[in-house]
C-alpha positions as semicolon CSV with decimal commas, in nm:
position;residue;x (nm);y (nm);z (nm)
1;M;0,718;-1,866;0,581
2;G;0,749;-1,714;0,928
3;V;0,682;-1,354;1,022
4;P;1,005;-1,150;1,013
5;R;1,110;-1,010;1,351
6;G;1,293;-0,694;1,460
7;R;1,367;-0,379;1,266
8;V;1,453;-0,561;0,946
9;G;1,125;-0,750;0,966
10;L;0,929;-0,431;1,026
11;G;1,097;-0,261;0,728
12;S;1,019;-0,562;0,513
13;R;0,652;-0,556;0,615
14;V;0,620;-0,181;0,557
15;F;0,788;-0,210;0,217
16;G;0,555;-0,498;0,127
17;C;0,245;-0,297;0,220
18;C;0,370;0,003;0,020
19;R;0,441;-0,219;-0,279
20;E;0,095;-0,377;-0,263
21;H;-0,074;-0,037;-0,234
22;S;0,133;0,103;-0,523
23;D;0,057;-0,196;-0,744
24;A;-0,316;-0,170;-0,671
25;T;-0,316;0,204;-0,741
26;I;-0,132;0,168;-1,072
27;T;-0,361;-0,117;-1,176
28;A;-0,682;0,065;-1,083
29;L;-0,606;0,409;-1,228
30;T;-0,513;0,548;-1,567
31;L;-0,200;0,754;-1,625
32;D;-0,421;1,062;-1,664
33;S;-0,583;1,017;-1,321
34;P;-0,556;1,337;-1,116
35;G;-0,374;1,358;-0,788
36;H;-0,257;1,617;-0,541
37;V;0,086;1,645;-0,376
38;P;0,059;1,951;-0,148
39;W;0,435;1,999;-0,097
40;W;0,521;2,004;-0,470
41;P;0,554;2,344;-0,641
42;R;0,268;2,247;-0,875
43;P;0,056;2,029;-0,645
44;D;-0,212;1,922;-0,895
45;V;-0,060;1,631;-1,084
46;K;-0,146;1,319;-1,280
47;L;-0,044;0,963;-1,190
48;F;0,202;0,977;-1,482
49;D;0,386;1,270;-1,318
50;I;0,427;1,076;-0,995
51;L;0,548;0,763;-1,174
52;V;0,815;0,967;-1,355
53;H;0,913;1,156;-1,038
54;L;0,974;0,851;-0,817
55;P;1,265;0,687;-1,005
56;T;1,423;1,029;-1,058
57;E;1,403;1,110;-0,688
58;T;1,523;0,762;-0,589
59;S;1,830;0,785;-0,813
60;R;1,908;1,133;-0,680
61;H;1,904;1,012;-0,319
62;A;2,098;0,698;-0,405
63;G;2,362;0,923;-0,559
64;H;2,377;1,130;-0,241
65;A;2,422;0,816;-0,033
66;D;2,697;0,696;-0,267
67;I;2,885;1,027;-0,230
68;L;2,865;1,001;0,150
69;R;2,986;0,641;0,143
70;E;3,280;0,736;-0,079
71;Q;3,376;1,012;0,165
72;L;3,362;0,771;0,457
73;D;3,564;0,483;0,313
74;D;3,774;0,662;0,044
75;S;3,661;0,422;-0,227
76;T;3,474;0,487;-0,549
77;G;3,239;0,284;-0,760
């Protein structure tokens, strides 16, 4: 498999690195492992909190993008 080129290739490589790092972190740590997210209202968290937060945040932003798309092309669904 060749190395992807251009912006799409860069995004693919970055996503792959993030995925590998996430997988390694989840494998190495327990759900009770402490963490710190300085910009959260309660910055001292556990890995479990982060794993619950990510799909919630992703779905929220996907919903925002869907609303914008519907406004642009007047279609729903």
